[in-house]
C-alpha positions, 0 to 999 in steps of 0.5 A: 155144607148140605148133605147129599146122602139123606138116610144113606149116611146111616148105612154104615157103622162108621157113619159114612155120608156125602157132603158138598163143600163150596170150593174155589172152583165150585161145589166139591164132594166130600166123604165124611166118616165118624164119630165111630168106635173102631175097636175098644178104646180107639175112636174115629172122631172124624175122617174127610176124603175126596174122590179120585178123579171126576165124581160120576153117578148117583149117590150110591155110585159115589160111595162105592167109588175110589176115594183118597183120605185127606184128614183123619182124627183118632182118640186112643184111651189109656186102656187101649194103650195098655192092651197093646202093651200086653204083648210084653208079658212073658218077655224076659229082660235079662233073666227077669221075666215081665209078669204085669204091664200097665200104662198111666196117663195124666195130661201129656205124661205117659208112663209104662209100668212093668212088674215081675218077681223079685230079682235076685231077692230084691223087689223089682219094678220098672217104670218108663216115662214116654214122649210121643211126637209127630215126626216124619209123618209118624208117631215117635215114641221115646223114653225120657226117664227110666226108673228101675229097682232091683238089679235088672238091666245095667242101664236104662237105655238097655232096659228101654231098648229090650222093651221097644223091641218087644213092642215091635215084635209081631207088628212088623210093617206098622211098628218099627224100632230105629235109633232107640225110637219106636215109630208107628204109622196108625193109618193102617187102623182106618183101612181095617176099620173100613174093611171090618164094616164091609166098605171099600176103604179110601186110600190112606197111604198118603196120610201122615201124622201131623200131631199127637197130643196127650189129653186126660186119659188118652192121646189125640192123633191127627193125620193129613194127606199133604202130598195131594190136593191143594196143600196142607192149607186145604185139608189141615187146620191152621192149629195143627202144624206139620213138623218134620225133624232131620234124620238122626234126631231121634238118636240124639234125643235118646243118647242125651236125654235119657235119665236113669235116677236109680242106676247107682242103686241097681249097681249097689244091689248087684254088688251086694253093697248095702251101704252104697245101696242106702246112700243111693236111696238117700239122694235119689229124687222123689218120683212124681210121674203118673203111677209114681205110687207104685215106684215109691212102694217098691223103693220103700220095700227095698229100703226096708229089706236093706235095714232089716235086722240092722236098724229097727227104727229105720226099718220101721219107718221104711215099712210104714212108708211102704204101707202108706204107698200100698195099703192093700199089701199083706206083706207090709201089713205083716211087717208092721204087726211084727214091729208092733208085737216087738214094741208090746202094742197088743191092741195095735197088733189085734187091729192090724190082724183084723184089717189083714183078715178082711183083705182078699186072698187065697182061702189058706192065707185067709185061714192063717190070718184068722188063726193069728188074730185069734191067737193074738187075742188070746195071748195079748188081750186075754180074750181066750173065750172068743178066740176059742169060739173062732178056732173051733168054728174053723175046725169043726165046720159045723159038725157035732163037737163031741171031742178032740177026735172030731176035729177036721182041720184042713191043710197039711201037717205044719198048718194043723200043728199051728192050728192046734197050738193056737187052739191049746192057747185059746182054751187055756185062756178060757176059764170055762174050759176044763183042764182035760180039754187043754191038755188034749189040745196040747197033746194034739199039737205036739203030735201034729208037730212031730209029723212035720219035717221041721219042728216049729215048737219045742214042748217046753215053749208050748207049755210056757205059753199055755201056762201064761195064757192060763195065768192070765185068766186065773185058771188051774195055773194057780195050782201049779204055782202053788205046787211049785212053791211048795216043792221049791220050799221043801227042797231048800229046806232039805239042803239047808238041814243037810237031809238026804235028797228025796224024789218028788214024785208025789210033790205036785199033787193034782197039779199037772207036772209039766206046768209045775216044771214050767213054773219052776223054770220061770222061778229059777230063771227069773230070780235064781231061787236056789230052792226052785233050782234044786227042785227043777234039777230033780224034775229035769232028771225025771225027763232023762237029762242027767247032764242038765240036772247036774248042771243045775245042781252045781248052780244050786250048790254055788248059791248055797255055800256050805250046803252039801248037795249030792250029785254035783261032784265029778271025778277027773278022768270020768267020761261023762256026757257033756251038758246038753245045750240049746244055745242060740245066737242073739237075734239080729247078730249072727256070728256063726261064720266068723266062729267057724272060720276062726276055728278053721284058721287055728293052725294058720294063725299059730306062731304069728307075733307070739311073745318070745320070752317067758320068765320061768318059775322056780323048779320047785314051784313048777313041780308043784303047779304041774302036779296040780294041773296035769291030772286035769289036763290029761282029762281034757286032752282025752276029751278034746283030742288036743296036745294042750301044751303047757308051761309054767311061768312066774307071776301071772294074773290072778286067774292063774291061766294065760295063753301063748300063741307059739307055733303050737299054741300053749297054756301058760299056768302061773302059781296062783292057780294052786290056791284056787278051788279045784272047780274053778281050776278045772273050768279055767283050764277048759276055758283056755283049751276052748279059746285055743280050739276056737282060734283066738290064741293070737289075740290073747297073746300079750304080743299078739294082734288085736281082734280088730286086726284079725277081723280085717285079715278075715275080711280079705278072706271073705272079700279078696278086694278088701286089701287090709290096711292095718299093719298087723292084719297085713302081717297076718295075711302075708303069713297066711299066703306063705302057709297056703291060706287063700280065700279059695280055701272056703266055699262061695257060700261061707265067704258070702256069710263071713263077708256079710257078718264082718261088715256088721261087726266091724262097723265101729269099735263098740261093735268089735268090743261087743263081738269080743264079749260074745266070743268069750261068752261062747268059749265060757259056755263051751268050757263049762260044758267040757269041764262039767263045772258050771259052779267053777265057772260061776267062781271064775266070774266072781274072781274076774269081777273082783267080787268077794268069795261066796261065803254066804247066800248073799255074796253068791247071789251077787256073783250069779247076777253079774252081767256075765253069769246070766249070759253063761246060763243063757248060752248053756240053755239051763232055764227057760223063761215064761215066754219060752226064750232062753234067759 
């Protein structure tokens, strides 16, 4: 083949040139184009055209004549496909907007990835595996498999249909959607390229797609004109077969071949069924398509969310898989760091925070990461000096460091409070810093926290953390420890010798009073030292908490049998304030919705399956028992506003108090109650009142229902579709119906909370038993506060545990260290541990 254009072939960016080809009828003129870049990511590798009619004129005239394209070859890169797919951004699928679009190619496999915000609280990602074939002269794009996390669309077919319509939007005439197939005619690209080059384009309407092949990072498309000239053999190479599929073939492929591996997962997430969602994840196939790492990350994130607060080990493994799939995801790093902190891996926490600090992000986020790392170094590694230098460099920004007033923290009140807390702990961990500077930072942290809408740190907690940081570096915390020891010893000596109580105004000496109080709290909580408890009661009373001080003195009085301690007695009929509490539920085991629902159902459950017979006591015994309990009951009725009916029975438990679930729940007292200490008697009656107010009379009645049956009935209130199968639960639900109790009595939010909490607590018999223990513990805390008798509560705990009566300090300490006693003190919030949590 010889060139007929000379340098004329360089006249166009398309590389146009005329060549002579020897054919059956003699030499024939052909117009060639390419290779040339038509657009970013789109390349014309070759085009062959022939003149329409007999060629006439010179070379220039031939180039400007009329031509018919016989064959064209295009290369399309993944970048060009991704750019074309950007039209999907902002397109909503249901209520979920697409924010990011990507295309991954590997060999003949092509995957369209769509990402966006969390959908109904779950990580949302959709990946569509696509196939491209040449059919009826067009490129036919179909979805072979759809992977989608989050609730999103109900089916993969619906999701692909919405995406296909979005791709065709605005490209009418070039891209069409038919039978769930995206059909593309790319010959228009050639006409646009010729016009852009200022050259009259050849006729391309006869071009049909004969082959589409994925190769590496792009697609190769071959087009040929098979309706003119000498047929396919004249213009299309033998290795490029032209395939035509019958009408309707595309719809059959879509309906029969579309695979949706995560359909059951999405259905479970929409229904809120965590167990079904975890099961669907367990047997879902592992993705292996291009870009599967993003999907693996999303699935690991979903699994971590499902297991969070329920299975610590499983959630940790899911987070590690999430981090392995997305090593640059800050949220995954935070989850791993939190797990390491809970496990006590101090060095791993600092390494993780250091890695996180190096990651790109907004300035505010990077500042928070830097503060977190400095705080971890100060608290976990004892590197207070280094942490202080980091934090002060951030705060002053190069200004003169003359005092606290020169600090220039950026951010809102919450950020400033967090920074001041970190600086206070860092300064406390540096022995070179004076105590005044530590206290100045603590005061600034508390002042900044007061300006926040929500308090993030209790003063006692911050003082405990500061004291712990100072203790690690050996600074003046030793003075506070020494002062606390001296004050506790003096208080114990006065109590044992029967000396009158004296204020401890000068007791701490040079030591900081707040640190001394923190040390006393730690000692009292750690080992229940009677002297520390007494000294703490005096310091607490100074802060304006008389109720808590009285409770502490009652505990000290119990620990020191035979010692007269002033300030613990109350008179029946006295209307003093209840002991303040900051009790919190166990982390990861919420039960507030269950407690609230039980209280709301107290009247509805009254009288269900109550014992019908009660053996009455003799008239003389009855009168004696009522004479002992009526003054306390009258006092309790005045404080609770309840009628608190009482009956006297024969025999009875050693504790002397029982409950009957009659139409109005009744307290049953037995003769043994007469022999009890008045403090214990007052607590037991208050406990019975709290159990009745808490809606637990039905499970405490000898002929009542079990807690498992009551929870099964309540599950129906949370989720009406869960019809109970236990006979006792069915009886409760039937009587609730008669009394007008239906699920609609509770708000949708409360029903959701109730259903979620019951699902966790009803998982097995051990969980139900643990819930029973927690509910009784909650009632014990409320009863001790109501009766203002923590010493009576400890006496009752010892009797129920069948331990000897507290006659000396050793026997009293044995009762106070049982499993139930610390739970009572923890729930009442009497002590704080050194870590700032309730013990």
